[in-house]
N, C-alpha and C positions, 0 to 999 in steps of 0.2 A: 530525364526521369530517373529516379533511383531505382535499383534492381530490388526486387522483392527476394529476400535471402531465403526465405522458408518454401520457396516454389523452385522445384527443379526444372531442368530443359525439357521436361514432358509436361509441366504443368501442374504436377503432383506435389502435395504438400510432403516436406521432408524436414528432418532435424539436420540444422546447420553443424558442419564439421568445424570444430573451432580448434582441433588439434594442433595446428600449424600457427596459433595466435600466441603471442607473448603474454605471459603472466604481467598484468600491471594493475595498480591499485584503482579501484573503482568505487564509486559512490554514487547512490540514486536517492533523491527525496520526491516523495509524492506528497500530496494534500488532498483532503476532501472536506466538505463543510456539512454538518449536520443542523438543519433548522427545525425548529420545535416551538411548542408554546412556552413562553415565559415561566409558567408554573413547573413545567417540566425540567426546565434547566436548573430553577430553584430546587426541586427535589433532589437532582443530581448532585448539586453542589453541597446540599445540606445532608447526603447519603441516606435520603428517606424513600429510596427505591427499594421496594421488598424483595426483589432478586439479589440486592447485595450491592456492593461498592462497584459502580459502573464504570469507572476510569480504569481501575486495576483490572477488572475481567475483560474490557475490551482491549487493554493494553496487553495482556497474555494471549488474547485471540489474535490481536494481529502478528505478534512475534511468531507464534505458532504457524499462522498462515504463510509468512513469508518463508519459513524452513519447509513448508509443504508445497510451494508453488509450482513444482515440476510435476506433482501430483495431479493438480488441477487445470493447468494449461498444457495442452497436450505437446506442443514442441519445445518447451522448455527445458533447459539442462538442469540435472541436480546440482545443486551450488553448495560449497562450504562456505557459509556466510562467516564473516568475522564478527559483524556487529549487526544488531537490528534493534532501533529504537522507535517507540510509538509514544508520541506526546499528544497533549489535548491542550487547547486555549479557549477559554470559556470567553465569548464575546456578548456581553448582556445587551439587549435582554433574552435573546432566543437562539443564538448560536454556538456550535462547538466547532473549533476548526481542529480536525484530526491531521496530524503529521507524521510521516514514516520515514526513517532514514536506513538504509542496508548498505553495507560495505563489505569488500572483500578484496583480496588479491588473487586475480583469476584470469581466465581466457575469455569470458565473455561478461556482459553487463550486468547489473541487480535491478534495473528499471522495472521488471515485471514483477519481481519480490516486493518491491517499495510499494507498486501499486496494488499488489494482492493484499499486503499488511494493511495499508490505508483504507481499503474496502471492507475487510472483514472486521477492522476495528468499527469502522463506521456502523456496519450490519450489526455487531453486538451490541452497540449503543442503542440501536433501534429495537433489538430483541429484549433488551432488559428494561425498556421503557415503553414498549407497545401497549401495554396494559393501561398505561396513563396517557398516550397520545399516539394514536394510530395515524395520525397526519403528518409525522416528522417527515422530512424529505432531506434526502442525500443527495448532493449536488456538486458540481464544480470538481470533480476527481481527474487529478492530473498529475503530470510529471512535471515538478518544477526546477529540478536540478539533476543532471547527470554530468559526472566526469570520469575520466580514463579511457583507455582503449583507443583504437585507431580514429575514431570520430572525435574525441576531445571533449570538450566542455558545452553543454547545452543550459542554459538558463531561460525559463519562461519568461515571457515579458510581462 
């Protein structure tokens, strides 16, 4: 069984000490799907959402969220990210796939930053379009790729 690294010998939550770990290039990619009414997706693509340009706003929100991950997730390390990207793939008639990639050279991975970025970007899509479609669904949020560090590469099946 895998040891839980954020639990100490007394069973208490703690921040992992990464000071002895080597700096390595690390990459994480996370993905989420936002399902909506076809008319909502058409309005996003045509830039007819009254709050403004949906994808640009969600992209900035996702990037900001990755940079602030350690403020949101209690045991995450504050990281000096070298790259954060958030992209959107329109899947007609009713879906947007949100993908976030985070990169750095450091002593700990960037999985939580990528997951936070994709989640906040998806939530921003919802916020910007909720007046038109309160039934939107954010689903299938997951890590799809991780590389670097002691555990090497992970690819989601």
